[in-house]
PAKE-352605 format. One record per residue (C-alpha): x, y, z. Coordinates in Angstrom, 1 decimal, padded with zeros to 4 digits, always signed. Layout:
<recs>
u X v Y w Z
...
</recs>
This chain:
<recs>
u +118.6 v +162.1 w +049.4
u +121.6 v +161.2 w +051.4
u +119.6 v +161.2 w +054.6
u +116.9 v +159.0 w +052.9
u +119.6 v +156.5 w +051.7
u +121.0 v +156.3 w +055.3
u +117.5 v +155.6 w +056.7
u +116.8 v +152.9 w +054.1
u +120.1 v +151.2 w +054.9
u +119.2 v +151.3 w +058.6
u +115.8 v +149.8 w +057.9
u +117.3 v +147.1 w +055.8
u +119.7 v +146.2 w +058.5
u +117.1 v +146.2 w +061.2
u +115.0 v +143.7 w +059.2
u +117.9 v +141.3 w +059.7
u +118.9 v +142.0 w +063.3
u +115.4 v +142.1 w +064.7
u +114.0 v +139.0 w +063.1
u +115.4 v +136.7 w +065.7
u +114.0 v +138.7 w +068.6
u +110.6 v +139.1 w +066.8
u +110.4 v +135.4 w +066.2
u +111.2 v +134.7 w +069.9
u +108.4 v +137.0 w +071.0
u +105.9 v +135.6 w +068.5
u +106.8 v +132.1 w +069.8
u +106.3 v +133.2 w +073.3
u +102.9 v +134.8 w +072.6
u +101.7 v +131.7 w +070.8
u +102.7 v +129.2 w +073.5
u +102.4 v +131.2 w +076.6
u +099.8 v +130.2 w +079.2
u +100.1 v +133.7 w +080.8
u +098.6 v +135.8 w +078.0
u +096.0 v +137.2 w +080.4
u +098.9 v +138.8 w +082.3
u +100.1 v +140.9 w +079.5
u +099.3 v +144.5 w +080.3
u +098.3 v +146.6 w +077.3
u +096.4 v +149.3 w +079.2
u +097.4 v +151.9 w +081.7
u +094.5 v +150.8 w +083.9
u +095.9 v +147.2 w +084.1
u +099.4 v +148.6 w +084.7
u +098.1 v +150.5 w +087.7
u +096.3 v +147.4 w +089.0
u +099.5 v +145.4 w +088.7
u +101.5 v +148.0 w +090.7
u +098.8 v +148.0 w +093.4
u +098.9 v +144.2 w +093.6
u +102.7 v +144.2 w +093.9
u +102.7 v +147.0 w +096.6
u +099.9 v +145.2 w +098.5
u +102.0 v +142.0 w +098.7
u +100.8 v +139.5 w +096.1
u +102.4 v +136.2 w +095.1
u +105.5 v +138.1 w +093.9
u +106.2 v +139.4 w +097.4
u +108.8 v +136.7 w +098.2
u +111.9 v +136.1 w +100.2
u +115.0 v +135.3 w +098.1
u +116.3 v +131.8 w +098.7
u +117.4 v +128.8 w +096.7
u +114.0 v +128.0 w +095.3
u +113.4 v +131.6 w +094.1
u +116.8 v +131.7 w +092.5
u +116.0 v +128.5 w +090.6
u +112.7 v +130.1 w +089.5
u +114.5 v +133.2 w +088.4
u +116.9 v +131.3 w +086.2
u +114.2 v +129.0 w +084.8
u +112.1 v +132.1 w +084.0
u +115.0 v +133.9 w +082.3
u +115.7 v +130.8 w +080.2
u +112.1 v +130.6 w +079.0
u +111.2 v +134.2 w +078.5
u +112.6 v +137.3 w +076.8
u +112.1 v +140.5 w +078.7
u +109.8 v +143.1 w +077.0
u +108.7 v +146.4 w +078.3
u +105.1 v +145.2 w +077.8
u +105.8 v +142.1 w +080.0
u +103.7 v +140.4 w +082.6
u +102.7 v +141.3 w +086.2
u +105.2 v +138.7 w +087.3
u +108.0 v +140.6 w +085.6
u +106.8 v +143.8 w +087.3
u +106.9 v +142.0 w +090.6
u +110.5 v +140.9 w +090.0
u +111.5 v +144.4 w +089.1
u +110.0 v +145.8 w +092.3
u +111.9 v +143.1 w +094.2
u +115.1 v +144.5 w +092.6
u +114.1 v +148.0 w +093.7
u +113.7 v +146.7 w +097.3
u +117.2 v +145.2 w +097.2
u +118.6 v +148.6 w +096.1
u +116.7 v +150.3 w +098.9
u +118.3 v +148.1 w +101.6
u +121.4 v +150.3 w +101.1
u +120.5 v +153.3 w +099.0
u +118.1 v +156.1 w +098.7
u +116.8 v +155.8 w +095.1
u +114.3 v +157.4 w +092.8
u +112.6 v +154.9 w +090.5
u +112.9 v +156.0 w +086.9
u +109.7 v +154.9 w +085.1
u +110.0 v +153.4 w +081.7
u +106.3 v +152.3 w +081.3
u +105.7 v +150.4 w +078.1
u +109.2 v +151.2 w +077.0
u +108.6 v +154.9 w +076.7
u +112.3 v +155.6 w +077.1
u +113.7 v +152.4 w +075.8
u +111.9 v +149.2 w +074.8
u +114.7 v +146.9 w +076.0
u +115.3 v +148.6 w +079.4
u +113.4 v +147.7 w +082.6
u +110.1 v +149.4 w +083.4
u +111.6 v +150.3 w +086.7
u +115.2 v +151.5 w +087.0
u +117.0 v +152.6 w +090.2
u +118.4 v +156.2 w +090.2
u +121.0 v +156.8 w +092.9
u +120.3 v +159.7 w +095.4
u +122.3 v +158.8 w +098.5
u +122.8 v +156.2 w +101.2
u +120.3 v +154.9 w +103.8
u +122.9 v +155.1 w +106.5
u +122.8 v +158.7 w +107.5
u +126.4 v +158.9 w +108.8
u +127.8 v +157.3 w +105.6
u +125.6 v +159.7 w +103.5
u +126.9 v +162.7 w +105.4
u +130.6 v +161.7 w +105.1
u +130.2 v +160.7 w +101.5
u +128.6 v +164.0 w +100.6
u +131.5 v +165.9 w +102.3
u +134.2 v +164.0 w +100.4
u +132.5 v +163.3 w +097.0
u +133.9 v +165.0 w +094.0
u +130.4 v +165.3 w +092.5
u +126.8 v +164.4 w +093.5
u +124.1 v +162.9 w +091.3
u +122.1 v +165.4 w +089.2
u +118.4 v +165.6 w +090.1
u +116.3 v +162.7 w +088.7
u +114.0 v +165.1 w +086.8
u +117.0 v +166.8 w +085.1
u +118.5 v +163.4 w +084.3
u +115.3 v +162.3 w +082.7
u +115.2 v +165.4 w +080.6
u +118.7 v +164.6 w +079.3
u +117.7 v +161.0 w +078.5
u +114.6 v +162.1 w +076.6
u +116.8 v +164.5 w +074.5
u +119.7 v +162.1 w +073.9
u +118.4 v +158.5 w +073.9
u +118.5 v +158.2 w +070.1
u +122.2 v +159.0 w +070.2
u +122.9 v +155.4 w +071.2
u +122.0 v +152.0 w +069.6
u +118.4 v +150.9 w +070.3
u +118.0 v +154.0 w +072.4
u +119.9 v +152.2 w +075.2
u +120.9 v +155.4 w +077.0
u +123.5 v +156.0 w +079.7
u +122.1 v +154.6 w +083.0
u +123.8 v +154.5 w +086.4
u +123.8 v +150.9 w +087.6
u +126.4 v +150.4 w +090.3
u +126.6 v +152.7 w +093.3
u +129.8 v +152.8 w +095.3
u +131.0 v +154.8 w +098.3
u +131.7 v +158.5 w +098.0
u +129.0 v +158.8 w +095.3
u +131.2 v +157.0 w +092.7
u +129.0 v +155.4 w +090.0
u +129.4 v +152.9 w +087.2
u +127.0 v +153.3 w +084.3
u +126.0 v +151.1 w +081.3
u +124.8 v +151.9 w +077.8
u +125.0 v +150.8 w +074.2
u +127.5 v +152.2 w +071.8
u +126.7 v +155.3 w +069.8
u +124.2 v +155.1 w +066.9
u +125.0 v +155.5 w +063.2
u +123.8 v +158.6 w +061.4
u +121.2 v +156.3 w +059.7
u +119.7 v +155.2 w +063.0
u +119.6 v +158.7 w +064.4
u +117.7 v +159.9 w +061.3
u +115.4 v +156.9 w +061.4
u +114.5 v +157.1 w +065.1
u +113.9 v +160.9 w +065.0
u +112.0 v +160.8 w +061.7
u +109.5 v +158.1 w +062.7
u +108.4 v +159.6 w +066.0
u +106.0 v +161.9 w +064.2
u +103.8 v +158.9 w +063.2
u +104.0 v +157.0 w +066.5
u +101.1 v +157.1 w +069.1
u +101.3 v +160.1 w +071.3
u +102.0 v +158.1 w +074.4
u +105.3 v +156.9 w +072.9
u +106.4 v +160.5 w +072.1
u +109.1 v +161.9 w +074.4
u +107.7 v +164.3 w +077.0
u +110.6 v +166.6 w +076.0
u +109.2 v +166.8 w +072.5
u +106.1 v +168.5 w +073.9
u +108.4 v +171.2 w +075.3
u +109.3 v +173.6 w +072.5
u +112.3 v +174.7 w +074.4
u +113.9 v +171.3 w +073.8
u +112.3 v +170.3 w +070.5
u +114.5 v +169.3 w +067.6
u +113.9 v +169.6 w +063.9
u +113.8 v +165.9 w +063.2
u +115.2 v +166.2 w +059.7
u +117.7 v +169.0 w +060.5
u +121.0 v +168.0 w +058.9
u +122.6 v +168.9 w +062.3
u +120.5 v +166.5 w +064.3
u +123.3 v +163.9 w +064.6
u +125.6 v +166.6 w +066.0
u +122.9 v +167.8 w +068.3
u +122.3 v +164.3 w +069.7
u +126.0 v +163.7 w +070.1
u +126.5 v +167.0 w +072.0
u +123.7 v +166.3 w +074.4
u +125.0 v +162.8 w +074.9
u +128.4 v +164.3 w +075.8
u +126.7 v +166.9 w +078.1
u +125.0 v +164.0 w +079.9
u +128.3 v +162.2 w +080.4
u +129.7 v +165.4 w +081.9
u +126.7 v +166.0 w +084.1
u +127.2 v +162.5 w +085.4
u +130.9 v +163.1 w +086.0
u +131.8 v +160.2 w +083.7
u +135.4 v +160.5 w +082.5
u +136.2 v +156.8 w +081.7
u +134.4 v +155.2 w +078.7
u +135.1 v +151.5 w +078.5
u +134.5 v +150.2 w +075.0
u +134.6 v +146.4 w +074.5
u +134.0 v +146.3 w +070.8
u +136.4 v +144.4 w +068.6
u +135.3 v +146.6 w +065.7
u +135.7 v +150.3 w +065.0
u +132.2 v +150.1 w +063.6
u +129.9 v +147.1 w +063.5
u +129.1 v +146.0 w +060.0
u +126.4 v +143.4 w +059.3
u +125.2 v +142.3 w +055.9
u +127.5 v +144.9 w +054.4
u +125.7 v +147.7 w +056.3
u +127.3 v +149.8 w +059.2
u +124.9 v +149.3 w +062.1
u +126.7 v +151.0 w +064.9
u +129.7 v +153.3 w +065.5
u +131.8 v +154.0 w +068.5
u +133.2 v +157.0 w +070.3
u +136.8 v +156.1 w +069.3
u +136.0 v +156.7 w +065.6
u +133.7 v +159.8 w +065.8
u +134.9 v +161.7 w +062.8
u +134.6 v +165.0 w +064.6
u +136.4 v +163.7 w +067.7
u +133.6 v +165.0 w +069.9
u +134.5 v +162.5 w +072.6
u +138.2 v +163.5 w +072.8
u +137.7 v +165.1 w +076.3
u +137.1 v +161.6 w +077.8
u +139.5 v +158.8 w +078.6
u +138.4 v +156.2 w +076.0
u +139.5 v +152.8 w +077.4
u +139.2 v +150.5 w +074.3
u +139.6 v +147.0 w +075.7
u +138.4 v +144.7 w +072.8
u +136.8 v +141.5 w +074.1
u +135.2 v +138.8 w +071.9
u +131.5 v +138.3 w +071.8
u +129.5 v +135.5 w +073.3
u +130.1 v +133.2 w +070.3
u +133.5 v +132.4 w +071.8
u +131.8 v +131.1 w +075.1
u +130.9 v +127.7 w +073.7
u +133.6 v +125.4 w +074.9
u +133.5 v +125.6 w +078.7
u +136.0 v +122.8 w +079.1
u +138.6 v +124.5 w +076.9
u +137.9 v +128.0 w +078.5
u +138.9 v +126.8 w +081.9
u +141.6 v +124.2 w +080.9
u +145.3 v +124.6 w +081.4
u +145.7 v +125.2 w +077.7
u +143.1 v +127.9 w +077.7
u +140.9 v +129.2 w +074.9
u +142.3 v +131.9 w +072.6
u +140.5 v +134.4 w +070.4
u +141.6 v +134.6 w +066.7
u +142.6 v +138.3 w +066.4
u +143.2 v +137.9 w +062.7
u +139.5 v +137.5 w +061.9
u +138.4 v +139.9 w +059.1
u +135.8 v +141.7 w +061.3
u +138.4 v +142.5 w +064.0
u +139.8 v +145.9 w +063.1
u +140.5 v +147.6 w +066.4
u +143.4 v +147.4 w +068.9
u +143.7 v +147.8 w +072.6
u +143.9 v +151.6 w +073.2
u +144.1 v +152.9 w +076.7
u +145.4 v +156.3 w +077.7
u +148.7 v +156.3 w +079.6
u +146.9 v +158.1 w +082.5
u +144.9 v +154.9 w +082.9
u +147.5 v +152.3 w +082.0
u +149.7 v +153.6 w +084.8
u +147.2 v +152.0 w +087.3
u +148.2 v +148.6 w +086.1
u +151.7 v +149.2 w +084.7
u +153.0 v +145.8 w +085.9
u +151.2 v +144.2 w +083.0
u +152.8 v +144.1 w +079.5
u +149.8 v +145.3 w +077.6
u +151.5 v +144.9 w +074.2
u +151.0 v +141.1 w +074.6
u +147.2 v +141.1 w +075.0
u +146.7 v +139.1 w +071.8
u +148.8 v +136.3 w +073.3
u +146.5 v +135.9 w +076.4
u +143.8 v +133.3 w +076.6
u +140.3 v +134.5 w +077.4
u +140.6 v +134.0 w +081.2
u +143.8 v +135.9 w +081.4
u +142.5 v +138.6 w +079.1
u +139.4 v +139.0 w +081.4
u +141.5 v +139.0 w +084.5
u +143.8 v +141.8 w +083.3
u +140.9 v +143.9 w +082.0
u +139.2 v +143.4 w +085.4
u +142.4 v +144.5 w +087.2
u +142.5 v +147.6 w +085.0
u +138.9 v +148.6 w +085.7
u +139.1 v +148.0 w +089.5
u +142.3 v +150.0 w +089.7
u +140.7 v +152.8 w +087.6
u +137.7 v +152.9 w +089.9
u +140.1 v +153.0 w +092.9
u +142.6 v +155.5 w +091.7
u +140.6 v +157.6 w +089.3
u +138.5 v +160.6 w +090.5
u +135.6 v +160.3 w +088.1
u +132.9 v +157.8 w +087.2
u +132.9 v +155.1 w +084.6
u +130.6 v +154.0 w +081.8
u +130.8 v +150.6 w +080.1
u +129.4 v +149.4 w +076.7
u +129.8 v +146.9 w +074.0
u +127.6 v +147.1 w +070.9
u +124.0 v +146.6 w +072.0
u +124.7 v +146.1 w +075.7
u +122.9 v +142.8 w +076.4
u +125.8 v +140.2 w +076.4
u +129.3 v +141.6 w +077.2
u +128.0 v +144.7 w +079.1
u +126.0 v +142.7 w +081.6
u +129.0 v +140.4 w +082.0
u +131.1 v +143.4 w +083.1
u +128.4 v +145.0 w +085.3
u +127.8 v +141.7 w +086.9
u +131.5 v +141.0 w +087.6
u +132.1 v +144.5 w +088.9
u +129.0 v +144.5 w +091.1
u +130.0 v +141.1 w +092.7
u +133.6 v +142.0 w +093.2
u +132.7 v +145.4 w +094.8
u +130.1 v +143.7 w +096.9
u +132.6 v +141.2 w +098.2
u +134.8 v +144.1 w +099.2
u +131.9 v +145.8 w +101.0
u +132.0 v +148.7 w +098.6
u +128.5 v +148.3 w +097.2
u +125.3 v +146.6 w +098.5
u +126.8 v +145.9 w +102.0
u +123.5 v +144.8 w +103.5
u +122.8 v +142.1 w +100.8
u +123.6 v +138.5 w +101.4
u +124.9 v +136.1 w +098.8
u +121.5 v +134.9 w +097.6
u +120.2 v +138.5 w +097.3
u +123.2 v +139.8 w +095.3
u +123.0 v +136.8 w +093.0
u +119.3 v +137.4 w +092.4
u +120.0 v +141.1 w +091.7
u +122.7 v +140.3 w +089.2
u +120.7 v +137.6 w +087.4
u +117.6 v +139.8 w +087.2
u +118.8 v +143.4 w +087.0
u +122.2 v +143.1 w +085.3
u +121.1 v +140.4 w +082.8
u +117.4 v +139.6 w +082.3
u +115.8 v +143.0 w +082.5
u +118.4 v +144.6 w +080.2
u +117.6 v +142.2 w +077.4
u +120.0 v +139.3 w +077.7
u +118.3 v +136.4 w +075.8
u +119.4 v +133.5 w +078.0
u +117.3 v +130.9 w +076.2
u +118.5 v +131.8 w +072.8
u +122.1 v +132.0 w +073.9
u +122.0 v +128.5 w +075.4
u +120.3 v +127.0 w +072.4
u +123.1 v +128.4 w +070.3
u +125.7 v +127.0 w +072.8
u +126.9 v +130.5 w +073.8
u +127.2 v +130.3 w +077.6
u +128.3 v +133.9 w +078.4
u +126.1 v +134.1 w +081.5
u +127.4 v +130.8 w +082.8
u +131.0 v +131.7 w +082.0
u +130.6 v +134.9 w +084.0
u +129.7 v +133.2 w +087.3
u +132.2 v +130.3 w +086.7
u +134.9 v +133.0 w +086.3
u +134.4 v +134.4 w +089.8
u +137.1 v +132.2 w +091.5
u +139.7 v +133.7 w +089.2
u +139.2 v +137.1 w +090.7
u +138.9 v +136.1 w +094.4
u +142.4 v +137.2 w +095.4
u +143.4 v +140.5 w +096.9
u +144.9 v +141.5 w +093.5
u +141.3 v +142.3 w +092.4
u +140.1 v +143.9 w +095.5
u +139.4 v +147.6 w +095.3
u +141.1 v +147.9 w +098.7
u +144.4 v +146.5 w +097.4
u +146.6 v +144.1 w +099.3
u +146.3 v +145.9 w +102.6
u +142.6 v +145.1 w +103.1
u +141.7 v +143.5 w +106.4
u +138.7 v +141.9 w +104.8
u +140.4 v +139.7 w +102.2
u +139.2 v +136.5 w +103.9
u +135.7 v +137.8 w +103.9
u +136.1 v +138.8 w +100.2
u +137.1 v +135.2 w +099.3
u +134.3 v +133.7 w +101.3
u +131.7 v +136.0 w +099.7
u +132.8 v +135.4 w +096.1
u +132.9 v +131.6 w +096.6
u +129.5 v +131.7 w +098.2
u +128.0 v +133.3 w +095.1
u +130.0 v +131.0 w +092.8
u +128.8 v +127.8 w +094.6
u +125.2 v +129.0 w +094.8
u +125.1 v +129.7 w +091.1
u +126.5 v +126.3 w +090.3
u +123.7 v +124.7 w +092.4
u +120.9 v +126.6 w +090.7
u +122.5 v +126.1 w +087.3
u +122.6 v +122.3 w +087.8
u +119.1 v +122.3 w +089.1
u +117.9 v +124.2 w +086.1
u +119.9 v +122.9 w +083.2
u +121.6 v +119.7 w +084.5
u +125.3 v +119.2 w +083.7
u +125.9 v +119.5 w +079.9
u +129.6 v +120.0 w +080.4
u +132.2 v +119.8 w +083.1
u +134.2 v +122.7 w +084.3
u +137.7 v +122.7 w +085.7
u +137.7 v +122.9 w +089.5
u +139.6 v +125.8 w +091.0
</recs>
């Protein structure tokens, strides 16, 4: 009965939190002129892949016009795993951009088999295209990526351990095989029960391949299922050499309409995540990103840490805080949003530089604050020559807009209608991390001028396409 009550509470909550996304999809279906492109069958899916690989209209060079098209498309459409051939073409373009520098295995998520709000095509890091760099990195790396097939097995076993099945996915590939991953926070007991209990009535094609292997099959209503999912989630973290878990939630548990809808590693009652360095850096949600003028003004914009729903504190292990010990972290509630973000950015960059292990970042669902962080880290590391060294400013901007934001579920159109400019804020924030202070190479880097030029090139290009797409609804302070 307890399990049934948990499931009912989860279903009730999801009726609230999904209605907005369902309404958006319904509106798109009713008004779209591209319904003929929606691929419901495997045959049509294969036809689309063949068209993309053969070089159809989606085989394009990335330039100003294509960036504007990307931003316009993101503002008018919500990504779905059953999206159009155009979306598939855009995803394959992202894979091409990864392949300019990396050897990758494409993880297939056809029709949302693994996760309905993750891309159909995801890049899994295998190594470097440059043979000399690949050899040197393999010799010096602390750990190497696990085999793609083994990674997929873990994902299929553990995906329901996290909200909306948004599992741990490597997304930023650095030198020496260091990787930054993204995910959602951990699921509540109710969600785990619901996701595992309903699979028996879903069409066979949506069933996990692992469920067909009795070796890995779970008893869906076993009272230990939550523990099983957590333990496999932890095992995946270890297999991926992830030691640092960055949690941006301002809550210990997310409560909506009186129902707990998500948990977090920091309050796991059995302390199953105690082996990891939990870097709890609370950062407000996109509802604060409404007043751009105030955000970048001299007075700054401050978050109200006394709000009823805010019930967590900044908690960072001393082993990590030492990387940025010049900052008085006890005063974080006195910082405006820009300074808060600057100091968090400094801490993450230093952790990636000084730490020996990999990092994973999450907020609650992972489609607002998480892409903000993966985008900023990717661009900062790119400016340092640490990641995507063969991409130019237009290409890295396209990759972040498409892969970090759109294909992982950021609803740009909805956010802008609500006046929540989190994506815009992210790119407007770039000049505030242009200095050597935020370089992974530190102050001794010989490429600091190049770093500054590259960051400002992306910043200026984004401003151009933003104005071309949306006009100028607000002014921003020049830097």
